[in-house]
N, C-alpha and C positions, 0 to 999 in steps of 0.2 A: 446775659441779655440775648433775647432771640433776634433773628434777622429783621422781623417786622418792627420791633422797638428801635433797633439801631437805625434802620432806614428812616423811621419817623423822626428820630432825633436829628439826623442829618438834614432832613427837609426843614425842620424847625430852625436849625442853625442857619441854613441858607436864607430862609425868609427873614430872620432877625438881622442878618448881615445886610439885608436890603431894606432895613427900617420898616419891616412889616411886623406889627404886633402878633405874637403867636402863642397859643396855649396848646399843650400836648395832653391828650386824654388817653392814658394807657390802661385805665381800669378795665377789667374783664367784664364788660357789660354788653348787652345787645346793641346793635347799631341804632335802633329806634331810640333807646335811652340816651345815647350819645347825642343824637340830633336834638332831642328834647332839651338836654342840658345846654347845648349851643343856642337854641332858640330862646331859652329862659334868660340867657346872658346877652341876648341881642347880638350875637356874633353873626356877621353878614355872610361869611364864607366858611365852608368846611372842606377839609381835605381828607379823603378816605384812602387808606393804604391797605392793600391786600397782597396776596402772593403774586397775582397777575401783574399788578402795578410794579412790584419790586422787580420781576423778571424783565419788564419792558422799560424799566427806569423812568416811570411816569407816576402820576398820581391822579385820582379821581377828584375833581373839583366841583363842589356843589354850591350854588347861589341859594342861600336860605330864604331869600325874599321871593325870587321867581320860581324856585324849585328846579331850575335848569342844572343839569349835571353833565359833565364831559370828562373824558380821560385825556390828559395832555401832559406835556413836559413841565417841569418846575419853572423853566424860563418863561414859558407862555403865561403861567399864572402870575409871575412877578410883573410882567408887562401889563396884564389885565387889571391887577389890583392898583397899580400906580396910575 
């Protein structure tokens, strides 16, 4: 398992431990296709994880309704979703 997948699964575990429903999309598809999938399922928030996020121990958080996107800590996301 590569670092990105491991980090994504750790993030998902933390969200689930905080009673936040979470789905992990690990297929090797373009980001646009992943957003389209989330939109089709009416998923309100998406977390994007890349090399930069892993290095900073953060995630990019996107509100699928407003389109607003920001890079923050996982703790900030948990507070915002709750």
